[in-house]
C-alpha positions as CSV (number, residue, x, y, z in Angstrom):
1,M,-0.1,-0.1,0.0
2,P,1.6,3.3,-1.1
3,P,2.0,5.9,1.8
4,K,-0.7,8.6,2.1
5,V,0.2,11.9,0.8
6,K,0.0,14.5,3.6
7,I,-2.1,17.7,2.5
8,S,-1.1,20.6,4.7
9,K,-3.6,23.2,5.9
10,E,-1.5,25.8,3.9
11,Q,-2.0,23.6,0.9
12,I,-5.6,23.5,1.3
13,I,-5.9,27.4,2.1
14,E,-4.0,28.3,-1.1
15,T,-6.0,25.9,-3.3
16,A,-9.3,27.4,-1.8
17,F,-8.0,30.8,-2.3
18,E,-7.0,30.0,-5.9
19,L,-10.5,28.5,-6.5
20,V,-12.1,31.7,-5.3
21,R,-9.8,34.0,-7.0
22,V,-10.7,32.4,-10.4
23,N,-14.2,31.2,-10.0
24,G,-15.8,33.3,-7.3
25,E,-16.9,32.6,-3.7
26,H,-19.4,29.9,-4.9
27,A,-16.6,27.8,-6.0
28,L,-15.5,27.3,-2.3
29,N,-16.6,23.8,-1.3
30,A,-14.7,20.7,0.0
31,R,-15.4,18.7,-3.2
32,A,-13.8,21.3,-5.5
33,I,-10.7,21.7,-3.2
34,A,-10.4,17.9,-3.1
35,C,-10.5,17.5,-6.8
36,A,-8.0,20.3,-7.2
37,L,-5.6,18.6,-4.7
38,N,-6.5,15.2,-6.2
39,C,-7.4,13.9,-2.9
40,S,-10.5,13.0,-0.8
41,T,-12.4,15.6,1.3
42,Q,-11.1,14.1,4.5
43,P,-7.9,16.5,4.7
44,V,-10.2,19.5,4.5
45,F,-12.3,18.4,7.3
46,S,-9.4,17.1,9.4
47,N,-7.6,20.7,9.0
48,F,-10.8,22.7,9.4
49,E,-13.3,22.4,12.1
50,S,-15.9,23.6,9.4
51,M,-16.0,25.1,5.9
52,N,-16.9,28.4,7.6
53,D,-13.3,28.3,9.2
54,L,-11.8,27.7,5.7
55,H,-13.9,30.6,4.1
56,Q,-12.6,32.8,6.9
57,A,-8.9,31.9,6.1
58,V,-9.5,32.6,2.5
59,I,-11.1,35.9,3.4
60,E,-7.9,36.7,5.6
61,K,-5.4,35.8,2.7
62,A,-7.5,37.9,0.4
63,Y,-7.5,40.9,2.7
64,Q,-3.5,40.5,2.8
65,I,-3.6,40.7,-0.9
66,Y,-5.9,43.8,-0.8
67,L,-3.6,45.4,1.8
68,S,-0.5,44.9,-0.6
69,F,-2.4,46.9,-3.2
70,L,-2.9,49.7,-0.7
71,Q,0.9,49.6,0.2
72,K,2.1,49.5,-3.5
73,E,-0.1,52.4,-4.5
74,A,0.9,54.5,-1.5
75,E,4.7,53.9,-2.0
76,S,4.5,54.5,-5.7
77,G,4.1,58.3,-4.8
78,K,1.8,58.9,-7.8
79,Y,-0.9,60.2,-5.7
80,P,-1.2,61.7,-2.3
81,K,-1.5,58.9,0.2
82,Y,-5.3,59.0,1.0
83,K,-6.1,59.3,-2.7
84,A,-3.6,56.4,-3.2
85,F,-5.7,54.2,-1.0
86,G,-8.9,54.9,-3.0
87,M,-7.1,54.3,-6.3
88,A,-5.6,50.9,-4.8
89,Y,-9.2,49.9,-3.7
90,I,-10.5,50.6,-7.3
91,R,-7.6,48.9,-8.9
92,F,-8.0,45.9,-6.6
93,A,-11.5,45.7,-7.8
94,S,-10.5,45.9,-11.4
95,E,-7.6,43.6,-11.2
96,E,-8.9,41.1,-8.5
97,K,-12.6,41.0,-9.3
98,E,-13.5,37.8,-7.4
99,L,-11.4,38.7,-4.5
100,F,-13.1,42.2,-4.3
101,K,-16.5,40.7,-4.4
102,L,-15.4,38.2,-1.4
103,L,-14.3,41.0,0.6
104,F,-16.4,43.8,-0.2
105,M,-19.6,42.6,-1.9
106,R,-20.7,39.6,0.3
107,D,-23.7,39.7,2.7
108,R,-22.3,41.2,5.9
109,R,-25.5,40.8,8.1
110,G,-24.5,39.9,11.4
111,E,-20.9,40.8,11.1
112,G,-21.2,44.2,12.5
113,F,-18.6,46.9,11.6
114,T,-15.1,46.9,13.1
115,P,-12.7,49.4,11.7
116,T,-10.2,47.6,9.6
117,P,-6.4,48.9,9.6
118,D,-7.1,50.7,6.0
119,F,-10.2,52.4,7.6
120,I,-8.2,53.5,10.6
121,A,-5.2,54.8,8.4
122,S,-7.6,56.8,6.2
123,T,-9.3,58.5,9.0
124,Q,-5.9,59.4,10.6
125,L,-4.7,60.8,7.3
126,I,-7.9,62.9,7.0
127,M,-7.3,64.2,10.7
128,Q,-3.8,65.1,10.1
129,N,-4.2,66.8,6.7
130,N,-7.4,68.7,7.6
131,S,-7.2,69.4,11.4
132,V,-10.7,67.9,12.0
133,T,-12.0,65.5,14.8
134,K,-11.9,61.8,14.5
135,E,-15.7,61.7,14.2
136,V,-15.6,64.3,11.2
137,A,-12.6,62.4,9.5
138,E,-14.6,59.2,9.9
139,L,-17.7,61.0,8.2
140,I,-15.4,62.5,5.4
141,H,-13.9,59.0,4.8
142,L,-17.4,57.3,4.9
143,E,-18.7,59.9,2.1
144,V,-15.6,59.6,0.0
145,W,-15.6,55.8,0.3
146,T,-19.1,55.4,-0.9
147,C,-18.1,57.1,-4.2
148,V,-14.9,54.8,-4.3
149,H,-16.9,51.8,-3.6
150,G,-19.4,52.6,-6.3
151,I,-16.7,53.0,-8.9
152,A,-14.9,49.7,-7.8
153,T,-18.2,47.8,-7.9
154,M,-18.8,48.9,-11.4
155,L,-15.4,47.7,-12.3
156,A,-15.7,44.5,-10.5
157,T,-18.9,43.6,-12.2
158,S,-17.7,44.8,-15.6
159,F,-20.8,47.3,-15.6
160,L,-18.6,50.1,-16.6
161,T,-15.1,50.8,-17.9
162,L,-13.4,53.9,-17.0
163,N,-9.9,55.1,-17.5
164,W,-7.4,55.9,-14.8
165,E,-7.3,59.5,-15.5
166,L,-11.0,59.9,-15.1
167,I,-11.1,57.9,-12.1
168,S,-8.4,60.1,-10.4
169,N,-10.3,63.2,-11.5
170,I,-13.7,62.0,-9.9
171,L,-11.8,61.0,-6.6
172,S,-10.2,64.5,-6.5
173,D,-13.6,66.2,-7.2
174,V,-15.4,64.2,-4.9
175,Y,-12.9,64.4,-1.9
176,G,-12.5,68.3,-2.7
177,G,-16.1,68.9,-2.4
178,I,-16.8,66.8,0.6
179,R,-13.6,68.3,2.4
180,E,-14.7,72.0,1.4
181,K,-18.1,71.2,3.0
182,H,-16.8,70.0,6.2
183,L,-13.9,72.6,6.5
184,N,-16.1,75.6,5.9
185,G,-18.8,74.0,8.2
186,A,-19.0,73.7,11.9
187,N,-16.9,70.6,12.1
188,K,-13.5,72.4,12.1
189,K,-11.3,71.5,15.3
């Protein structure tokens, strides 16, 4: 009898991640993973208590990819850092459509909202650059983010194609208008 091939937890996560990356979140199931790894479903269930645990591991891996987009765009120096975050979010949606959908277009009922590292960094940048309170910075970011998310969603679903110069101009216009509203209102520190 030939020895059993040991399938590692990392191999399972990587395989599940690639399935989702190519085919979308609906492709994440034990049978598809087993088929891709040329094994039974047993290694999946012996390495993870449930498919939800594996799903969460794939989400975490996708989030790390997303953060690398933010870092790369911010380090490029092409845009001010806050704008670079928005451009990276949109670029991620354009280049990693299924991962974007997994992270930002899935049903989030019951999850609640916990500020993520990118949300915190964005609000801190707004506070530093505009001398506004944390609450106002969060509101500015939320208002800008709804526009950024709208553009990203249109690209992720192939609803619309926009060139990067136009996207950059839209983000500048939206941020400028929202910033002006808050800085000339009662929200200044």
